[in-house]
PASEBA-1860 file (N, C-alpha, C; in nm, 3 decimals):
! residues 139
1> MKSIQKII> -8.000/-0.292/2.998/-7.901/-0.370/2.920/-7.797/-0.422/3.016 ~ -7.749/-0.540/2.989/-7.647/-0.600/3.074/-7.509/-0.565/3.020 ~ -7.406/-0.588/3.097/-7.272/-0.566/3.049/-7.189/-0.690/3.082 ~ -7.071/-0.693/3.023/-6.981/-0.807/3.050/-6.941/-0.809/3.196 ~ -6.941/-0.694/3.266/-6.908/-0.699/3.408/-7.015/-0.784/3.478 ~ -7.139/-0.772/3.444/-7.242/-0.856/3.506/-7.216/-1.001/3.487 ~ -7.178/-1.036/3.363/-7.152/-1.175/3.333/-7.030/-1.223/3.413 ~ -6.923/-1.152/3.406/-6.798/-1.194/3.468/-6.809/-1.185/3.621
9> LAGLAITA> -6.856/-1.070/3.673/-6.862/-1.053/3.813/-6.964/-1.147/3.875 ~ -7.071/-1.174/3.804/-7.177/-1.259/3.861/-7.140/-1.403/3.858 ~ -7.051/-1.440/3.772/-7.011/-1.582/3.754/-6.946/-1.645/3.863 ~ -7.079/-1.411/3.441/-7.003/-1.541/3.496/-6.912/-1.545/3.609 ~ -6.910/-1.384/3.873/-6.840/-1.436/3.804/-6.789/-1.546/3.853 ~ -6.692/-1.635/3.580/-6.613/-1.739/3.518/-6.680/-1.885/3.642 ~ -6.438/-2.331/4.309/-6.531/-2.436/4.284/-6.469/-2.543/4.191 ~ -6.497/-2.633/4.201/-6.435/-2.745/4.131/-6.529/-2.802/4.028
17> FSCGNDDD> -6.475/-2.837/3.914/-6.563/-2.901/3.812/-6.471/-2.966/3.704 ~ -6.520/-3.071/3.650/-6.462/-3.128/3.527/-6.574/-3.197/3.458 ~ -6.547/-3.231/3.331/-6.652/-3.295/3.250/-6.702/-3.426/3.312 ~ -6.615/-3.501/3.372/-6.656/-3.627/3.431/-6.690/-3.607/3.580 ~ -6.695/-3.482/3.625/-6.723/-3.446/3.763/-6.613/-3.501/3.857 ~ -6.490/-3.507/3.810/-6.375/-3.555/3.880/-6.316/-3.437/3.965 ~ -6.345/-3.438/4.094/-6.312/-3.328/4.179/-6.162/-3.310/4.196 ~ -6.078/-3.412/4.163/-5.938/-3.400/4.175/-5.876/-3.324/4.052
25> NNSVDSSL> -5.950/-3.306/3.950/-5.897/-3.243/3.829/-5.992/-3.128/3.798 ~ -5.954/-3.006/3.838/-6.039/-2.892/3.824/-6.030/-2.835/3.686 ~ -6.041/-2.918/3.583/-6.034/-2.867/3.449/-6.172/-2.893/3.381 ~ -6.194/-2.813/3.282/-6.318/-2.833/3.200/-6.277/-2.864/3.055 ~ -6.369/-2.928/2.988/-6.345/-2.954/2.845/-6.372/-2.823/2.767 ~ -6.263/-2.760/2.725/-6.278/-2.630/2.666/-6.363/-2.635/2.536 ~ -6.369/-2.746/2.472/-6.449/-2.758/2.346/-6.597/-2.737/2.377 ~ -6.640/-2.770/2.503/-6.782/-2.749/2.537/-6.818/-2.602/2.553
33> LLKKWYYV> -6.714/-2.520/2.581/-6.740/-2.376/2.602/-6.763/-2.302/2.468 ~ -6.716/-2.359/2.359/-6.712/-2.288/2.229/-6.851/-2.289/2.164 ~ -6.936/-2.195/2.203/-7.070/-2.181/2.147/-7.135/-2.054/2.204 ~ -7.256/-2.037/2.167/-7.334/-1.923/2.223/-7.401/-1.975/2.355 ~ -7.388/-1.890/2.460/-7.445/-1.921/2.591/-7.547/-1.810/2.619 ~ -7.672/-1.851/2.638/-7.784/-1.761/2.663/-7.811/-1.749/2.812 ~ -7.832/-1.628/2.860/-7.856/-1.611/3.007/-7.987/-1.669/3.049 ~ -7.983/-1.735/3.167/-8.102/-1.797/3.223/-8.138/-1.724/3.357
41> SDKVAGET> -8.043/-1.724/3.448/-8.070/-1.668/3.583/-7.939/-1.644/3.660 ~ -7.961/-1.575/3.772/-7.855/-1.560/3.873/-7.909/-1.635/3.997 ~ -7.811/-1.695/4.068/-7.844/-1.762/4.195/-7.765/-1.692/4.301 ~ -7.839/-1.633/4.403/-7.774/-1.554/4.503/-7.846/-1.588/4.638 ~ -7.768/-1.623/4.740/-7.818/-1.648/4.874/-7.941/-1.740/4.871 ~ -7.934/-1.850/4.795/-8.044/-1.943/4.788/-8.164/-1.902/4.706 ~ -8.154/-1.788/4.645/-8.266/-1.737/4.561/-8.222/-1.739/4.412 ~ -8.316/-1.783/4.324/-8.288/-1.779/4.181/-8.362/-1.658/4.121
49> IPYDDHEP> -8.287/-1.575/4.052/-8.341/-1.452/3.993/-8.338/-1.468/3.842 ~ -8.453/-1.487/3.775/-8.454/-1.508/3.631/-8.397/-1.387/3.560 ~ -8.323/-1.413/3.448/-8.275/-1.305/3.368/-8.390/-1.256/3.285 ~ -8.416/-1.119/3.293/-8.538/-1.066/3.234/-8.510/-0.962/3.123 ~ -8.392/-0.968/3.061/-8.358/-0.867/2.962/-8.364/-0.920/2.819 ~ -8.419/-1.037/2.799/-8.439/-1.090/2.664/-8.552/-1.017/2.596 ~ -8.548/-1.006/2.465/-8.653/-0.943/2.388/-8.723/-1.044/2.298 ~ -8.848/-1.019/2.255/-8.916/-1.114/2.164/-8.839/-1.132/2.041
57> CGRDYSEF> -8.760/-1.038/1.995/-8.688/-1.051/1.870/-8.549/-1.110/1.881 ~ -8.506/-1.142/2.006/-8.376/-1.199/2.023/-8.334/-1.212/2.166 ~ -8.241/-1.294/2.199/-8.195/-1.322/2.330/-8.047/-1.277/2.346 ~ -8.013/-1.217/2.462/-7.877/-1.179/2.493/-7.792/-1.309/2.513 ~ -7.663/-1.299/2.473/-7.582/-1.415/2.493/-7.437/-1.375/2.494 ~ -7.353/-1.469/2.536/-7.208/-1.459/2.524/-7.164/-1.579/2.437 ~ -7.070/-1.548/2.346/-7.019/-1.651/2.253/-6.870/-1.659/2.269 ~ -6.822/-1.788/2.295/-6.677/-1.809/2.309/-6.630/-1.873/2.179
65> LSNGTMND> -6.525/-1.814/2.124/-6.467/-1.859/1.995/-6.335/-1.930/2.022 ~ -6.295/-2.018/1.935/-6.177/-2.096/1.953/-6.044/-2.016/1.947 ~ -6.053/-1.891/1.896/-5.934/-1.809/1.888/-5.907/-1.726/2.012 ~ -5.980/-1.759/2.122/-5.956/-1.691/2.249/-6.030/-1.560/2.265 ~ -6.129/-1.538/2.177/-6.212/-1.415/2.191/-6.354/-1.450/2.233 ~ -6.417/-1.360/2.294/-6.554/-1.377/2.335/-6.639/-1.252/2.293 ~ -6.750/-1.279/2.240/-6.846/-1.173/2.203/-6.960/-1.173/2.301 ~ -6.987/-1.060/2.360/-7.093/-1.040/2.454/-7.202/-0.963/2.372
73> VDVFNCEL> -7.314/-1.023/2.349/-7.414/-0.967/2.258/-7.540/-0.929/2.340 ~ -7.583/-0.804/2.327/-7.704/-0.755/2.387/-7.800/-0.717/2.280 ~ -7.919/-0.776/2.287/-8.026/-0.738/2.190/-8.110/-0.633/2.258 ~ -8.114/-0.513/2.193/-8.186/-0.400/2.245/-8.263/-0.332/2.130 ~ -8.395/-0.322/2.144/-8.476/-0.272/2.037/-8.453/-0.347/1.910 ~ -8.435/-0.474/1.918/-8.414/-0.563/1.802/-8.285/-0.538/1.729 ~ -8.190/-0.465/1.789/-8.059/-0.441/1.733/-7.958/-0.515/1.818 ~ -7.853/-0.564/1.752/-7.746/-0.634/1.827/-7.633/-0.536/1.867
81> FTENYNYT> -7.595/-0.537/1.991/-7.485/-0.454/2.040/-7.382/-0.554/2.090 ~ -7.261/-0.553/2.030/-7.161/-0.652/2.062/-7.040/-0.584/2.128 ~ -6.993/-0.644/2.238/-6.869/-0.604/2.299/-6.775/-0.725/2.287 ~ -6.647/-0.699/2.252/-6.551/-0.806/2.227/-6.449/-0.812/2.341 ~ -6.414/-0.931/2.381/-6.320/-0.952/2.486/-6.232/-1.069/2.451 ~ -6.121/-1.080/2.525/-6.032/-1.193/2.517/-6.057/-1.283/2.636 ~ -6.035/-1.413/2.625/-6.049/-1.500/2.739/-5.942/-1.609/2.738 ~ -5.918/-1.656/2.858/-5.830/-1.776/2.876/-5.901/-1.864/2.973
89> LNGNQLTV> -5.871/-1.990/2.957/-5.923/-2.094/3.045/-5.805/-2.169/3.107 ~ -5.798/-2.170/3.236/-5.692/-2.243/3.306/-5.761/-2.330/3.410 ~ -5.770/-2.462/3.377/-5.850/-2.550/3.469/-5.993/-2.511/3.459 ~ -6.051/-2.472/3.569/-6.190/-2.426/3.569/-6.202/-2.275/3.595 ~ -6.083/-2.206/3.579/-6.079/-2.064/3.600/-6.085/-1.994/3.461 ~ -6.190/-1.916/3.445/-6.214/-1.840/3.320/-6.175/-1.696/3.346 ~ -6.082/-1.644/3.268/-6.044/-1.506/3.278/-6.086/-1.434/3.146 ~ -6.161/-1.325/3.167/-6.205/-1.244/3.054/-6.149/-1.105/3.073
97> SDSQFTQT> -6.102/-1.046/2.963/-6.036/-0.916/2.974/-6.055/-0.832/2.849 ~ -6.039/-0.702/2.863/-6.023/-0.609/2.753/-5.920/-0.509/2.797 ~ -5.912/-0.397/2.735/-5.810/-0.298/2.773/-5.839/-0.232/2.904 ~ -5.957/-0.243/2.960/-5.994/-0.170/3.077/-6.011/-0.257/3.202 ~ -6.034/-0.386/3.190/-6.050/-0.468/3.308/-6.012/-0.613/3.276 ~ -5.986/-0.688/3.382/-5.969/-0.829/3.381/-6.042/-0.892/3.498 ~ -6.116/-0.993/3.473/-6.190/-1.059/3.577/-6.182/-1.213/3.556 ~ -6.158/-1.284/3.668/-6.150/-1.430/3.665/-6.271/-1.483/3.747
105> VTITKLTA> -6.338/-1.582/3.691/-6.451/-1.648/3.758/-6.424/-1.800/3.756 ~ -6.508/-1.870/3.827/-6.493/-2.017/3.833/-6.611/-2.080/3.760 ~ -6.580/-2.172/3.670/-6.680/-2.252/3.601/-6.712/-2.362/3.700 ~ -6.843/-2.368/3.745/-6.885/-2.469/3.838/-6.965/-2.582/3.765 ~ -7.008/-2.556/3.648/-7.076/-2.658/3.568/-7.062/-2.625/3.421 ~ -7.024/-2.727/3.343/-7.015/-2.711/3.198/-7.049/-2.843/3.135 ~ -7.168/-2.844/3.065/-7.206/-2.960/2.986/-7.233/-2.911/2.843 ~ -7.280/-2.995/2.755/-7.313/-2.949/2.622/-7.420/-2.843/2.618
113> TELEIQSS> -7.508/-2.837/2.722/-7.621/-2.743/2.718/-7.628/-2.652/2.842 ~ -7.542/-2.669/2.941/-7.545/-2.587/3.063/-7.409/-2.535/3.096 ~ -7.407/-2.411/3.137/-7.286/-2.340/3.188/-7.327/-2.264/3.314 ~ -7.250/-2.278/3.416/-7.265/-2.204/3.534/-7.128/-2.146/3.577 ~ -7.124/-2.018/3.605/-7.003/-1.954/3.647/-7.031/-1.887/3.785 ~ -6.923/-1.881/3.865/-6.946/-1.826/4.001/-6.835/-1.729/4.041 ~ -6.876/-1.629/4.116/-6.779/-1.541/4.179/-6.843/-1.478/4.299 ~ -6.772/-1.390/4.365/-6.816/-1.319/4.486/-6.804/-1.170/4.456
121> YDYDDDGD> -6.911/-1.098/4.475/-6.910/-0.952/4.462/-7.037/-0.896/4.531 ~ -7.044/-0.767/4.542/-7.156/-0.700/4.605/-7.276/-0.692/4.508 ~ -7.351/-0.800/4.496/-7.459/-0.814/4.399/-7.570/-0.714/4.423 ~ -7.604/-0.692/4.550/-7.717/-0.608/4.583/-7.684/-0.473/4.639 ~ -7.553/-0.434/4.619/-7.507/-0.296/4.661/-7.531/-0.265/4.811 ~ -7.523/-0.373/4.893/-7.545/-0.347/5.038/-7.410/-0.335/5.112 ~ -7.300/-0.342/5.038/-7.167/-0.327/5.101/-7.104/-0.462/5.134 ~ -7.180/-0.570/5.130/-7.126/-0.706/5.152/-7.124/-0.785/5.026
129> NEVVTVVY> -7.018/-0.865/5.007/-7.006/-0.954/4.890/-7.100/-1.076/4.906 ~ -7.162/-1.117/4.799/-7.238/-1.237/4.793/-7.175/-1.330/4.693 ~ -7.191/-1.462/4.712/-7.149/-1.559/4.613/-7.260/-1.564/4.510 ~ -7.227/-1.543/4.385/-7.325/-1.528/4.275/-7.292/-1.637/4.170 ~ -7.389/-1.710/4.133/-7.379/-1.809/4.020/-7.465/-1.760/3.908 ~ -7.409/-1.749/3.791/-7.484/-1.710/3.671/-7.505/-1.839/3.593 ~ -7.633/-1.861/3.555/-7.670/-1.981/3.480/-7.697/-1.945/3.335 ~ -7.640/-2.026/3.242/-7.663/-2.012/3.097/-7.712/-2.142/3.036
137> TAL> -7.771/-2.128/2.918/-7.807/-2.248/2.842/-7.762/-2.229/2.700 ~ -7.738/-2.339/2.634/-7.708/-2.343/2.492/-7.830/-2.398/2.426 ~ -7.877/-2.333/2.320/-7.999/-2.387/2.253/-7.960/-2.483/2.142
END
C-alpha cells in the first residue's frame, strides 16, 4: 500500500509550469487540480517505473477539493482506505500537511488530464537523493 509520503515525497514530491507554459509565471490553474488523480508511474534517473498497486476492483488516487483538503485513497482488498490532508498551492508549489508532517513539491505539469509533481529524496534508499517525478492521470 502507498502512503501520502510517497505521493508528496516522490512528486508528488508537489520546476516551472503554468497552464500556458509561460515560464515567467510559475503558477498553475488551481481549478485544474480539483479532481481525482490516479497514479501512473514514477520517473527516476531516466527510468519510468509503472505504479503497480492498483487492484481490479479499484484504483488508488488522490483527490483535491476546493476547500483546501486532499483525500489520499488506497484501494486494498476492494476496500477504500482514506487519509485526509490539507493543501495549499502557491504558484507551482504544492504543500500538503497533516498534524505530523508538511511537505512541499513542485507541479511540473498540470493539464485537464495530466499531473506531474517533482521533488528530491532518497527514492532507492542508497543514501543519495534522486529527483523523482510522480505522474498521474485523470479519467
